[in-house]
C-alpha positions, -999 to 999 in steps of 0.1 A, spaced: -225 -645 -744 -221 -657 -706 -244 -640 -682 -230 -629 -651 -248 -636 -618 -239 -601 -607 -252 -584 -638 -288 -605 -634 -288 -593 -600 -285 -558 -609 -314 -560 -634 -341 -578 -608 -336 -557 -581 -361 -528 -587 -368 -500 -558 -398 -500 -535 -411 -465 -550 -403 -476 -583 -430 -504 -578 -454 -483 -561 -453 -457 -589 -456 -481 -615 -485 -497 -602 -517 -477 -616 -543 -490 -594 -524 -487 -562 -519 -448 -575 -554 -447 -578 -566 -462 -545 -541 -439 -529 -553 -409 -550 -587 -414 -540 -583 -425 -503 -562 -398 -490 -580 -370 -500 -614 -384 -487 -593 -392 -453 -579 -355 -453 -616 -340 -462 -634 -364 -432 -607 -351 -410 -609 -316 -418 -649 -319 -413 -647 -333 -380 -622 -306 -371 -647 -279 -383 -676 -294 -368 -661 -299 -332 -647 -264 -331 -684 -250 -337 -696 -234 -304 -725 -251 -285 -755 -228 -285 -766 -217 -250 
């Protein structure tokens, strides 16, 4: 059995999106930080939209 270099390159190339989705800790980090940042931005926008009392 002879391994061809072309077939070996095909096996070693992993797409970037697959590497991202295969990393559970990165997915956990993204799943916690994205909603947190969105809620903080949403809260700041809500506070900024409250009119100043006379």
